[in-house]
N, C-alpha and C positions, 0 to 999 in steps of 0.2 A: 467404491474406490477409496483407498486409504489416503490419509493426509500426507502431503508433500511439503517440503520446506526449502527455502533458499535465503541467503543473506540479502538484505535490502540496504544498499549503500547510499547514504546521504552524507556528503562531506560536512565535517565539523565546522567548516568556514562557509557553508552555504549562505548566500546573501540574505535569505529570508530571516535568518536568526538576528541580524542587525537591528531590525525594527520590531521584533516580536519576541520578547519585550526587552527594552534596554535595561541592563542590570541583571536580568534573569531570563536569558533567552530560552525559548521553547520553539520547536518546529511547528509552523502553522499546519493545520489539518489538511489544507488544500495541497501542500507540498507532499505530505505523507501519502495522501490518496493518489496523487499524480504518479509518484514513484511506484506504488503498489500496482496501479492500473497498467503502467508501461511494462512492468515485470511480468504480470499475468498475460498481457497481450503477446509479449515475446514468447512465453512458454506455449501459448496456444497457436502460434504463427498467425496471429490476427493483428489488424491495425489497432492502434491505441484509441481510435475514435471512429465512429460514435459508439458510445456505451450507454447502457441503462444501469444506473446505480440504484439497486433495489433497496439497499439499506446501508447506513454507515453510523458507527458509534465510536466516539473518542473516549477512551477509558482512562488514560493517564498521559501526562506530557512526555514527549521525546526530547531529550536534552542533547546539546552538541556533543558529538563523539560517542554517543551510546551505540552499541552494536545491536542492530535491529534484525529480526528474522521474519520473513513472510511465510506463514503457514497457509496452505490452501488445499482445497479439494473441489472437484467438479460437482456441480449441483444438478439435481434432476431436471431443472429448468433449462439446462444447456449452458449455464454460466459457471461462475465460481463463488464459493464461500471462502472468505479469507479472514485471517487474524494476523495482526502485526504484534510481535512480542519483543520485549527487551528482557532476555533471560526467561524467567517464568511469568513476568509481569505483562499483562495485556496492555497494549498501547491503543490499538484500534481494531475494529472488526467490521465486516460488512458482506454484501453480496452484490455481484455485478454480472451483467449479460452483455457480451460483445456483439457487434454487427457481424454479419456473415461474410464481409469482405476479407479476402485473403491478402497477405502481404506479398510483394513481388520477390 
C-alpha cells in the first residue's frame, strides 16, 4: 500500500504550549502522539484506545502555528507506520497497532 497523508491540526494556542517551555514553547510529544493516534483511529474506523505503540521517535520540535502533516501507511502487522512532518522536516515517527474494537 502506498503512503497516505492528511493535515494534523493542533491549535497554536493549545494549552500545553504554555508550560512547555516558557519563553520558547514546543509541543509536548504526548500531545503530538495523541493527535496522531486519534487521526489514525478515525481513518481506520477504530477506537482511539487501547493501542499498542510499537515505536515512537521524536526528531525535531513542533512549534506553535506550524503546519503539520501526518503521513502513514498500513503495516504488515495490521497497524500503521507513521511520520509527522512540518514541510520536509521530520517531527516524529512511529508504529502503532489498534485493538479490534469498532466504533459505533
